[in-house]
C-alpha positions in Angstrom: 10.0 -32.4 -11.8 10.2 -33.3 -7.6 9.7 -30.0 -5.7 10.9 -29.9 -2.4 9.9 -26.9 -0.1 11.2 -26.5 3.8 9.0 -24.1 6.3 7.3 -22.9 3.1 10.6 -22.1 1.1 11.6 -23.7 -2.2 14.9 -26.0 -1.2 15.2 -28.4 -4.0 14.6 -29.8 -7.2 14.7 -33.2 -9.1 14.0 -33.9 -13.2 12.9 -37.3 -13.3 13.6 -39.1 -16.7 10.7 -38.7 -19.5 9.7 -42.6 -19.0 9.6 -41.8 -15.0 6.0 -41.6 -13.9 7.2 -41.3 -9.7 5.1 -44.7 -9.6 6.3 -47.7 -7.9 5.7 -51.3 -9.3 4.9 -52.9 -6.1 3.4 -50.0 -4.1 4.2 -49.8 -0.1 3.6 -47.6 2.7 6.0 -44.4 3.3 8.8 -45.2 5.6 10.8 -42.8 7.4 13.8 -43.3 9.5 17.4 -44.5 10.2 20.0 -46.1 12.4 22.2 -43.1 12.0 20.4 -40.0 12.8 17.5 -38.8 14.7 14.2 -37.5 12.2 11.3 -35.0 13.7 8.6 -34.9 10.8 5.6 -32.9 12.2 3.6 -32.7 9.0 3.7 -34.0 5.5 1.5 -34.1 2.7 1.2 -36.3 0.0 -0.7 -34.7 -3.4 -1.9 -36.7 -6.3 -1.7 -32.8 -8.2 0.1 -29.5 -8.4 -0.3 -27.0 -5.9 -0.7 -23.3 -6.9 1.6 -20.8 -5.3 -1.3 -19.7 -2.7 -1.8 -23.5 -1.7 1.7 -24.1 -0.7 1.7 -20.5 0.8 -1.5 -21.4 2.8 0.1 -24.8 4.0 3.2 -23.3 5.0 0.8 -20.8 7.0 -1.4 -23.3 8.6 1.3 -25.6 9.4 2.2 -23.7 13.1 0.5 -24.8 16.1 1.6 -21.1 17.8 -1.3 -18.7 17.0 0.5 -15.6 17.1 3.0 -17.4 14.1 0.4 -18.0 12.3 -0.6 -14.9 12.4 2.1 -13.0 11.8 2.7 -15.5 8.6 -0.8 -14.3 7.3 -0.2 -10.8 7.9 3.4 -10.8 6.4 1.6 -12.8 3.2 -1.7 -10.9 3.1 -0.2 -9.3 -0.2 -3.2 -10.5 -2.9 -6.3 -9.0 -3.9 -9.4 -11.3 -4.6 -8.6 -12.4 -8.0 -5.0 -13.3 -6.9 -2.9 -9.9 -7.9 -0.5 -8.3 -6.0 -1.4 -5.0 -4.6 1.6 -2.9 -4.2 0.5 -0.8 -1.1 -0.1 -4.2 0.8 3.9 -5.1 0.3 6.3 -4.5 3.0 8.2 -1.0 2.7 11.7 -2.3 3.0 11.0 -4.7 0.2 12.6 -3.7 -3.0 10.4 -4.3 -6.1 10.7 -3.5 -9.7 7.4 -3.2 -11.7 7.7 -3.4 -15.7 4.6 -3.0 -17.6 4.8 -4.3 -21.3 2.1 -4.5 -24.0 
């Protein structure tokens, strides 16, 4: 599957056929452009492995060049403990959530 994130928000998913490995027979460089529209890309990353939720979030936080926005993004999303678990007391007070304990 190919996931597209825009501003850190999942925005699209495409499922490839089982026999497609997302590679090119004759690899070429990435080219971006169009005669029909204007394209502005300020950052692009290509990985050869899956990213965790935390890595995606950290990329989105780091992508801004404006210090106050970077700080706000970090502060708003700093809801995890050192083990990656959500800390309920760090969640925004206006955020509804549901806790389910199953054993």
